[in-house]
C-alpha positions in Angstrom: 23.4 -4.8 8.7 21.6 -5.8 5.6 21.8 -3.8 2.4 20.2 -5.0 -0.8 19.9 -8.5 0.8 23.6 -8.6 1.4 24.7 -9.1 5.0 27.9 -8.1 6.7 29.8 -11.4 5.9 29.0 -11.2 2.2 30.1 -7.5 2.1 33.4 -8.5 3.7 34.0 -11.2 1.1 33.1 -8.7 -1.7 35.5 -6.1 -0.2 38.4 -8.6 0.0 37.8 -9.8 -3.6 37.6 -6.1 -4.8 40.9 -5.4 -2.9 42.6 -8.3 -4.6 41.3 -7.5 -8.1 41.7 -3.7 -8.1 44.5 -3.2 -5.5 44.6 -0.7 -2.6 45.4 2.3 -4.8 42.5 2.0 -7.2 39.9 0.9 -4.6 39.2 4.3 -3.0 38.5 5.8 -6.4 36.2 3.0 -7.3 34.4 3.5 -4.0 33.9 7.2 -4.7 32.6 6.5 -8.2 30.2 3.8 -6.9 29.0 6.2 -4.1 28.3 9.0 -6.6 26.5 6.6 -9.0 24.3 5.3 -6.2 23.5 8.9 -5.1 22.6 9.9 -8.6 20.4 6.8 -9.0 18.6 7.6 -5.7 18.0 11.2 -6.6 16.7 10.3 -10.1 14.4 7.7 -8.5 13.0 10.1 -5.9 12.5 12.7 -8.7 10.6 10.2 -10.8 8.5 9.3 -7.8 7.8 12.9 -7.0 6.7 13.7 -10.6 4.6 10.6 -10.7 2.8 11.5 -7.5 2.3 15.0 -8.7 0.7 13.7 -11.9 -1.5 11.3 -10.1 -2.6 14.0 -7.6 -3.4 16.5 -10.3 -5.3 14.0 -12.5 -9.0 14.8 -12.4 -10.7 11.5 -11.7 -14.4 11.2 -10.8 -15.1 9.9 -7.3 -15.3 6.1 -6.9 -19.1 6.2 -6.2 -19.9 8.4 -9.2 -22.1 6.7 -11.8 -20.4 8.0 -14.9 -18.5 4.9 -15.9 -19.2 2.5 -18.7 -21.3 0.2 -16.5 -23.9 3.0 -15.9 -23.8 4.0 -19.5 -24.5 0.4 -20.6 -27.3 0.1 -18.1 -28.8 3.4 -19.4 -28.6 2.2 -23.0 -30.3 -1.1 -22.1 -33.1 0.8 -20.3 -33.5 3.1 -23.2 -33.7 0.3 -25.7 -36.3 -1.6 -23.5 -38.4 1.6 -23.2 -38.3 2.0 -27.0 -39.3 -1.6 -27.5 -42.1 -1.3 -25.0 -43.5 1.8 -26.8 -43.2 0.2 -30.2 -45.0 -3.0 -29.3 
């Protein structure tokens, strides 16, 4: 079992230290509070991801092969200026 990069032996050490620091009466309350906090964090994280995906999906972006970007605009400007120079000279 590996949660957040912490294996079972490390979790056991953390549990023993928590038991010694907070005592057996306070430990269940702390566990519930920690569990609720993690659940709230996970739900906020998934809500953020859902909204982000919705925003990305709804964004109207031109297709990747479409020639409407700055590169094509610069190339068109260079062609226009060379055409104008050719007509003037």
